[in-house]
N, C-alpha and C positions, 0 to 999 in steps of 0.2 A: 652887841654881832651875832645872828642865827647861827644857830646849833653846826647844821651843815657845813655853814663856814666854819665854823670853828675845829670841827672834825676835820676841815680840809685843810684847815692851816696844818693841825697837828701833823698831819699825815706829811704834810711838801716839805715839811720843816726836818726830816727822816731822808730826803730825794724825790725827784722826778715822778710823777706817775699818768699815764695814758688815759686818757677820757673815758676809756673799759676797764682799766683798771680801778678809776673815782666811783664807775658803778656798781662792780662787783665787790668789791672790799668793805666800799664806804657807806652804801646805798644812796649815793646821792644819782636822781634821776637827769638832772641839769647841770651839769660841771661845767660849760664855759658860760651860766650866769650866776654859780658860785664865785669862780673865776674872776668874773665881772663887779662884780659887789667886793670882793678883796680886793683890785687891784681901786675902785673908788675909795676905798678905803685908806687907801697909800698904801698897803703891800707892795713891791716892785714882784711881780711873774711874769716869766716867759713863756712866748709857748713855742716850738716846732712842729713841724709835720713828718710824722714817722711811721714807717708803715708796716704794718703788723699783721701775721694770717687771721683770718678770722673765721667760722664757726666751721666754716666747708674747707679752709686749708686753702682761699683764697687771698692774696695779696689785699691788705687796704687803708686808707691811710686815713692815721686819727690824730692827736692832738696830744702832743706831750707836755707837759708842764712843769719849772719850776721856777720855788721861788730863790728871789734873787736876794731881797732882804726887804725888811719891816721898818713902818715908818721910826719906829728905834734906832735902826740904824742907820738910815737915813741921815738922822736928826742928830745923832754922833757925828757922819762924816762932815758933817756941814758945820758943826763946831769948832 
């Protein structure tokens, strides 16, 4: 798995993150692509659109990602 995916996965294990938080805190320029790659690898990640203030103080909608479970957790539940 790519370094950015690993970084994002580690961060999501501590709680939900918005696209802006992923960009600024983790230095990941294309959060949606990394989330897609994690989903393709079997991680269950949910996204919801939330309103946050932008740098001009206006309301903006962004995705907030939440890690639901990992492939290992899914396998354990299925057994």
